[in-house]
C-alpha positions in Angstrom: 104.1 -169.4 -48.5 106.3 -168.5 -45.6 109.6 -170.4 -45.5 111.9 -170.7 -42.4 115.7 -170.2 -42.4 117.7 -171.2 -39.3 121.3 -169.8 -39.2 123.2 -172.8 -37.7 126.6 -172.4 -39.4 128.4 -170.5 -36.7 131.5 -171.9 -35.0 130.2 -171.4 -31.5 133.6 -170.4 -30.2 132.1 -169.0 -27.0 130.6 -172.4 -26.2 133.9 -174.2 -26.2 134.8 -176.9 -25.1 131.3 -178.2 -26.1 131.8 -177.0 -29.7 135.1 -178.7 -30.0 133.1 -181.9 -30.5 129.7 -180.8 -31.9 128.2 -177.9 -33.7 126.5 -175.1 -31.7 123.2 -176.1 -33.2 123.3 -179.5 -31.4 124.2 -178.2 -28.0 121.6 -179.8 -25.7 119.3 -177.8 -23.5 116.6 -179.4 -21.3 116.5 -182.6 -23.4 116.5 -180.9 -26.9 119.2 -179.4 -29.1 119.2 -175.7 -29.9 118.2 -176.7 -33.4 115.3 -178.8 -32.3 114.0 -175.9 -30.1 114.0 -173.6 -33.2 112.5 -176.1 -35.6 109.7 -177.0 -33.3 108.9 -173.3 -32.7 108.7 -172.7 -36.4 106.7 -175.8 -36.9 104.2 -174.9 -34.2 103.6 -171.6 -36.0 102.8 -173.4 -39.2 106.1 -173.1 -40.9 107.1 -176.6 -42.1 109.5 -175.8 -45.0 112.8 -174.9 -43.4 116.3 -174.3 -44.6 119.2 -174.8 -42.2 122.7 -173.6 -43.1 125.7 -175.6 -41.9 129.5 -175.2 -41.7 130.9 -176.4 -38.4 130.5 -180.2 -38.1 128.0 -180.1 -40.9 127.5 -183.9 -41.2 126.5 -184.1 -37.6 123.6 -181.7 -38.3 122.6 -183.4 -41.5 122.6 -186.8 -39.8 120.6 -185.5 -36.8 118.0 -183.9 -39.0 117.6 -187.1 -41.0 117.4 -189.4 -37.9 114.7 -187.2 -36.5 112.8 -186.8 -39.8 113.1 -183.0 -39.4 111.0 -183.1 -36.2 107.9 -183.1 -38.4 109.1 -180.6 -41.0 110.8 -180.7 -44.4 114.4 -179.4 -43.8 116.7 -178.6 -46.7 120.4 -178.0 -46.0 122.3 -175.0 -47.3 125.9 -176.2 -47.2 128.6 -173.6 -46.3 131.2 -176.1 -45.2 133.8 -174.6 -47.6 133.3 -171.0 -46.6 131.4 -169.4 -43.7 129.3 -166.6 -45.1 127.8 -164.8 -42.1 124.0 -164.2 -41.9 123.6 -161.9 -45.0 125.8 -164.1 -47.1 124.1 -167.2 -45.7 120.7 -165.8 -46.7 122.0 -165.0 -50.2 123.4 -168.5 -50.7 120.1 -170.1 -49.6 118.0 -168.0 -52.0 117.2 -170.8 -54.4 116.2 -173.1 -51.5 113.7 -170.7 -50.0 111.0 -170.5 -52.7 109.5 -167.3 -54.0 107.8 -166.0 -50.9 108.8 -164.3 -47.7 111.3 -165.8 -45.2 111.3 -166.0 -41.4 115.0 -166.1 -40.6 116.3 -166.7 -37.1 119.6 -167.5 -35.3 119.8 -171.0 -33.8 121.1 -169.8 -30.5 118.3 -167.4 -29.5 115.6 -168.8 -27.2 112.5 -166.7 -26.7 108.9 -166.7 -25.8 107.9 -164.8 -29.0 104.4 -165.5 -30.4 105.4 -166.2 -34.0 101.8 -166.2 -35.2 101.5 -162.6 -33.9 104.7 -161.7 -35.7 103.5 -163.3 -38.9 100.2 -161.4 -38.6 102.0 -158.1 -38.3 104.1 -159.0 -41.4 100.8 -159.6 -43.3 99.7 -156.1 -42.3 102.9 -154.3 -43.3 104.3 -156.4 -46.1 103.4 -154.0 -48.9 105.2 -151.2 -47.2 108.6 -152.8 -46.4 111.2 -155.4 -47.2 111.8 -156.5 -43.7 110.3 -156.7 -40.2 112.9 -157.0 -37.5 112.2 -158.4 -34.0 113.8 -155.9 -31.6 113.6 -155.2 -27.9 114.6 -152.7 -25.2 117.1 -155.0 -23.6 120.5 -153.4 -22.6 123.4 -154.0 -24.9 126.2 -151.9 -26.6 125.0 -152.2 -30.2 121.6 -150.8 -31.1 119.5 -150.3 -34.2 118.0 -146.9 -34.4 114.4 -146.4 -35.4 112.3 -143.2 -36.0 108.9 -142.4 -34.6 107.3 -144.5 -37.4 109.3 -147.6 -36.4 111.5 -147.2 -39.6 115.1 -148.2 -39.4 117.4 -145.2 -39.8 120.8 -146.3 -38.4 123.0 -148.4 -36.1 125.2 -147.4 -33.2 127.7 -148.8 -30.8 127.3 -146.7 -27.7 130.6 -148.0 -26.2 132.7 -146.8 -29.1 130.5 -144.0 -30.5 130.4 -145.6 -33.9 127.4 -144.7 -36.0 126.3 -146.1 -39.3 125.5 -144.8 -41.9 127.9 -141.9 -41.5 125.1 -139.6 -42.5 123.5 -140.3 -39.1 126.5 -139.1 -37.1 125.3 -136.5 -34.6 121.6 -136.9 -35.7 120.4 -139.5 -33.3 118.1 -137.7 -30.8 115.2 -138.0 -28.5 112.9 -138.6 -31.5 114.7 -141.9 -32.1 114.4 -145.3 -30.4 117.5 -147.4 -29.7 116.5 -151.0 -29.8 118.4 -154.3 -29.6 118.2 -156.8 -32.5 116.9 -160.2 -31.4 118.2 -162.4 -34.2 114.9 -162.9 -35.9 113.1 -161.2 -38.9 110.7 -161.7 -41.7 112.0 -160.6 -45.1 110.4 -160.0 -48.5 111.9 -161.9 -51.4 112.5 -158.4 -52.9 115.4 -158.0 -50.6 117.5 -160.4 -52.7 117.5 -157.8 -55.5 119.2 -155.3 -53.2 122.2 -157.4 -52.2 124.5 -156.4 -55.1 125.6 -153.2 -53.4 126.8 -155.0 -50.3 128.5 -157.8 -52.2 130.4 -155.1 -54.2 131.7 -153.6 -51.0 132.2 -156.7 -48.8 132.3 -159.7 -51.0 130.2 -162.8 -50.4 130.5 -162.7 -46.6 128.4 -160.0 -45.0 125.9 -159.7 -42.1 122.2 -158.9 -42.3 122.9 -155.7 -40.5 125.2 -154.7 -43.3 122.4 -155.4 -45.8 119.8 -153.5 -43.8 122.0 -150.4 -43.5 122.9 -150.5 -47.2 119.1 -150.0 -47.9 119.3 -146.6 -46.1 121.7 -145.3 -48.8 119.8 -142.6 -50.6 120.9 -144.0 -53.9 119.0 -147.2 -53.2 115.8 -147.4 -55.3 113.2 -147.3 -52.4 110.0 -145.5 -53.3 108.6 -142.8 -51.1 105.7 -144.9 -49.8 108.1 -147.7 -48.6 110.2 -148.2 -45.5 113.2 -150.4 -46.1 113.1 -152.0 -42.7 110.6 -151.8 -39.8 110.8 -152.7 -36.1 108.6 -155.2 -34.4 108.7 -155.1 -30.5 106.9 -158.1 -29.1 104.7 -157.7 -26.0 106.0 -159.4 -22.8 109.1 -160.4 -24.6 111.7 -162.7 -23.0 114.7 -163.9 -24.8 118.1 -165.4 -24.2 121.2 -165.5 -26.4 122.8 -168.9 -25.6 126.3 -167.6 -26.4 128.6 -168.6 -23.5 129.5 -171.8 -21.9 128.8 -170.5 -18.4 125.2 -169.7 -19.4 124.2 -173.3 -20.1 122.6 -173.9 -16.7 120.7 -170.6 -16.9 119.7 -171.4 -20.5 118.3 -174.8 -19.5 116.1 -173.1 -16.8 115.0 -170.5 -19.4 114.2 -173.2 -22.0 112.1 -175.1 -19.5 110.1 -172.0 -18.8 109.0 -171.5 -22.4 
């Protein structure tokens, strides 16, 4: 069974002063909080067991979930109030709450028109070949994930600074690669939890999902020849918005109403 995980623990510093008095997850847009938008999207795709991680104003989120009876879902809280763990660390902490199956994990502050049932269908098709299916797009940004012609992740780059990860990809990104922007959503195999020790050894308990994905590209990682550690999924007719800045709220409300 597919579980949902909503990353809602962030501080939301770019949404100040709203986040001086509430968590980012409860910022209202067109009559609903960011959290409600995400929960209902998962619910409408048939995902009704959801974990939400919390840190900033955690009790406000917990109370809101309880008052709204999870908007028709069963929501479990992964409590990070003592230490914010980033997305990779947050996934790791939530492991025991997520069951034994795959996880659809998403950021609370990303609104999009993605067809989750189509994403889930693609996961069913490729799940024996990979540990993760990442939603990516061709939108303009500075930081990109790099994929080969078979849609397999092979690196990351910041085009503004020239940084490339892993270092073995330096100077090797060419016309046979696609640079795609991560969209804060993915479906992950439970097998990925077994591959986290290497990242924890390097970075401690706090690390990002991107750190985790790039660690899987290490040739010492035990990936068999018929597997791809991470694959790209580019939705058709995709529209998304990262609700990250206070001056975007009006635009975000218009966008939300269009979904």
